[in-house]
C-alpha positions as CSV (number, residue, x, y, z in Angstrom):
1,M,-10.4,3.0,0.3
2,N,-11.7,3.3,-3.5
3,R,-11.1,1.3,-6.4
4,K,-8.3,3.6,-8.4
5,S,-6.2,3.2,-5.1
6,L,-6.7,-1.0,-4.9
7,L,-5.6,-0.3,-8.4
8,W,-2.2,1.2,-7.3
9,I,-1.8,-1.6,-5.2
10,L,-2.5,-4.2,-7.0
11,L,-0.4,-2.8,-10.2
12,A,2.8,-2.1,-8.0
13,I,2.2,-6.0,-6.5
14,A,2.1,-7.1,-10.2
15,I,5.2,-5.4,-10.6
16,I,7.5,-6.9,-7.8
17,I,6.0,-9.8,-9.1
18,G,7.6,-9.4,-12.0
19,G,11.0,-8.3,-10.8
20,W,10.5,-11.6,-8.5
21,F,10.1,-14.2,-11.7
22,V,13.2,-12.7,-13.1
23,W,15.1,-13.7,-9.4
24,K,13.7,-17.2,-9.5
25,K,15.4,-18.2,-12.1
26,N,18.5,-18.0,-10.5
27,S,17.1,-19.5,-6.6
28,T,16.4,-22.4,-4.4
29,Q,14.3,-20.4,-2.4
30,T,11.0,-21.1,-1.3
31,N,8.4,-20.0,-3.4
32,T,7.5,-17.1,-0.5
33,I,8.1,-13.4,-1.8
34,K,8.4,-11.0,1.1
35,I,7.4,-7.2,0.7
36,G,8.3,-4.5,3.1
37,A,5.3,-1.9,3.5
38,I,6.6,1.8,4.8
39,L,3.8,3.4,5.6
40,P,2.6,6.5,8.0
41,L,0.4,4.2,10.6
42,T,0.3,6.6,13.5
43,G,0.1,10.2,13.7
44,D,-1.3,12.8,11.8
45,M,-1.0,11.1,8.2
46,A,-2.1,7.6,10.0
47,K,-5.8,7.8,8.2
48,F,-3.7,7.6,4.9
49,G,-1.5,4.7,5.8
50,E,-4.4,3.0,7.1
51,S,-6.3,3.0,3.6
52,F,-3.1,1.9,1.8
53,Q,-2.7,-0.8,4.1
54,N,-5.9,-2.1,3.6
55,G,-5.8,-1.8,-0.5
56,I,-2.2,-4.1,0.2
57,E,-3.7,-6.9,2.3
58,L,-7.0,-6.7,-0.3
59,A,-4.2,-7.5,-3.3
60,K,-2.2,-10.0,-1.1
61,H,-5.1,-11.8,-0.2
62,K,-6.7,-11.7,-3.8
63,I,-3.2,-12.6,-5.3
64,N,-2.5,-15.6,-2.6
65,E,-6.0,-17.0,-3.4
66,K,-5.7,-17.5,-6.8
67,N,-1.5,-18.2,-7.2
68,P,-1.2,-21.7,-5.1
69,N,2.8,-21.5,-5.8
70,I,3.4,-18.0,-4.7
71,K,2.8,-16.6,-1.4
72,F,2.9,-13.1,-0.5
73,D,3.8,-11.7,3.2
74,V,3.8,-8.4,3.8
75,V,5.9,-7.0,7.0
76,Y,4.8,-2.9,7.4
77,E,6.7,-0.3,9.3
78,D,5.7,2.6,10.4
79,D,7.1,5.6,9.3
80,K,5.2,8.2,11.0
81,A,4.9,10.9,7.4
82,D,8.7,11.3,9.4
83,A,12.1,10.9,6.6
84,N,14.0,9.8,9.3
85,Q,11.7,7.2,10.6
86,S,11.2,5.7,6.7
87,V,15.2,5.5,6.7
88,A,15.1,3.3,9.6
89,S,12.2,1.4,8.3
90,I,14.0,0.4,5.1
91,N,17.3,-0.4,6.6
92,K,15.6,-2.5,9.3
93,M,13.9,-4.5,6.9
94,M,16.9,-4.9,4.6
95,N,19.2,-5.6,6.9
96,I,17.1,-7.8,9.7
97,D,14.1,-8.7,7.5
98,N,15.7,-9.3,4.5
99,I,13.6,-7.9,2.1
100,N,14.5,-6.8,-1.2
101,Y,11.4,-5.8,-2.5
102,F,9.3,-2.6,-1.3
103,I,5.8,-0.6,-1.2
104,G,6.7,3.3,0.0
105,G,7.1,5.4,1.1
106,V,3.9,6.9,0.2
107,M,5.1,10.7,0.6
108,S,7.2,12.4,-1.2
109,S,9.3,13.7,1.7
110,T,9.5,9.7,3.1
111,M,10.1,8.5,-0.3
112,M,13.2,10.5,-1.4
113,P,15.4,9.5,1.2
114,I,15.3,5.7,0.4
115,V,16.1,6.4,-2.8
116,P,19.9,6.3,-2.6
117,I,19.3,3.7,-0.2
118,A,17.2,1.1,-2.9
119,I,19.9,2.4,-5.3
120,N,23.0,1.3,-3.6
121,K,21.5,-2.0,-2.4
122,K,19.6,-2.6,-5.2
123,V,16.5,-2.9,-4.0
124,I,13.0,-2.3,-5.7
125,I,10.8,0.3,-4.3
126,I,7.2,1.4,-5.4
127,S,5.6,4.6,-4.9
128,P,2.2,4.6,-5.0
129,T,1.5,8.2,-4.4
130,A,4.8,10.1,-4.2
131,T,4.7,13.0,-7.0
132,S,8.2,14.4,-6.4
133,V,9.9,15.5,-9.7
134,E,13.2,14.3,-8.5
135,L,11.7,11.1,-9.0
136,E,11.9,11.0,-13.0
137,K,15.9,11.2,-12.7
138,Y,15.7,7.8,-11.6
139,T,15.0,4.7,-14.0
140,D,16.9,1.6,-12.1
141,F,14.7,0.1,-9.2
142,I,12.7,3.2,-8.1
143,Y,8.9,3.3,-9.4
144,R,6.2,5.6,-8.7
145,M,2.8,5.3,-9.8
146,Q,1.3,9.2,-9.7
147,P,1.4,12.3,-11.9
148,T,4.2,14.3,-10.5
149,D,3.5,17.8,-8.6
150,E,4.5,19.4,-12.0
151,Y,1.0,17.8,-13.9
152,D,-1.2,18.2,-10.8
153,G,-0.3,22.2,-10.9
154,K,-0.5,22.7,-14.2
155,I,-3.9,20.5,-14.9
156,T,-5.2,22.4,-11.8
157,A,-4.1,25.9,-13.3
158,E,-5.6,25.2,-16.3
159,F,-9.1,23.9,-14.4
160,V,-9.8,26.9,-12.2
161,M,-8.9,29.3,-15.5
162,N,-10.8,27.4,-17.9
163,K,-13.3,25.7,-15.9
164,T,-14.1,28.0,-13.3
165,K,-13.1,31.2,-15.1
166,F,-11.5,32.6,-11.5
167,S,-9.3,35.2,-12.6
168,S,-7.6,35.9,-9.5
169,M,-6.5,33.6,-6.4
170,S,-5.4,33.1,-2.8
171,I,-3.6,30.1,-2.1
172,L,-3.6,27.6,1.2
173,F,-1.0,25.1,1.0
174,I,0.5,22.1,3.2
175,N,4.8,23.3,3.9
176,N,6.2,20.3,3.1
177,D,7.8,18.4,-0.3
178,W,5.0,17.8,-1.8
179,G,2.7,21.0,-0.9
180,N,5.5,23.2,-2.1
181,S,5.9,21.6,-5.0
182,I,2.1,22.1,-6.1
183,E,1.8,25.3,-5.3
184,K,5.3,26.4,-7.1
185,S,3.5,24.7,-10.5
186,F,0.4,26.0,-9.9
187,S,1.4,29.4,-9.5
188,Q,3.6,29.0,-12.3
189,N,1.4,28.1,-14.7
190,Y,-1.9,30.0,-13.8
191,A,0.5,33.0,-14.3
192,K,1.1,31.9,-17.6
193,L,-2.9,31.9,-18.2
194,G,-3.3,35.3,-17.4
195,G,-4.0,34.2,-13.6
196,Q,-3.1,36.8,-10.6
197,I,-2.5,35.0,-7.5
198,K,-3.5,37.2,-4.6
199,C,-1.2,36.1,-1.6
200,K,-0.1,32.5,-0.8
201,E,-0.3,30.9,3.1
202,S,1.9,27.8,4.0
203,Y,1.1,25.7,6.9
204,N,3.0,23.3,8.6
205,I,1.9,19.3,8.4
206,E,1.2,19.4,12.3
207,A,-1.5,22.9,12.8
208,T,-5.3,22.2,13.6
209,N,-6.0,25.8,14.2
210,F,-6.3,27.7,10.4
211,R,-8.1,31.1,12.3
212,T,-5.2,33.3,11.8
């Protein structure tokens, strides 16, 4: 896990702390803050989820160590990079674990399905890495900490055209919300700069053989 990943996690928890203090003014409950983390801990995206879990645990340790009056307790749920499992995870943690603050989903495909639930229940969700442009529509309870796919695609197109001087490209991209969104943004912006897309090919998240 690099410093940038840790920064996202620390910033996410800092926002949760702010929300907790507002809530605490009218509460007589203990000073333990329970956070739910919805991560892909098994399956093809497990390495990604494990990296976030390590970052969360490190941030939790540092904050608990420096703030004796506040204790963080993190409950993890494995969404397996699956949208349906992400929905099941947040419902379970809200209704059974009584959690009101969440980190995740970390993918647009697992974040977007739980957004309506968070807004309806008025719980806070912070996604460190979901990049869907659709998230810009929400100004209450929903936070993201990374630029959108639209921005990433634009910057990548400008880099390819202006720095590498490649006037034509072929694109291989993952067939999910994230991959399709970035591909669309890159293709549009690359074409505006005079670039030519020779061909496009997508692959599914579970793919292991790319020979064809």
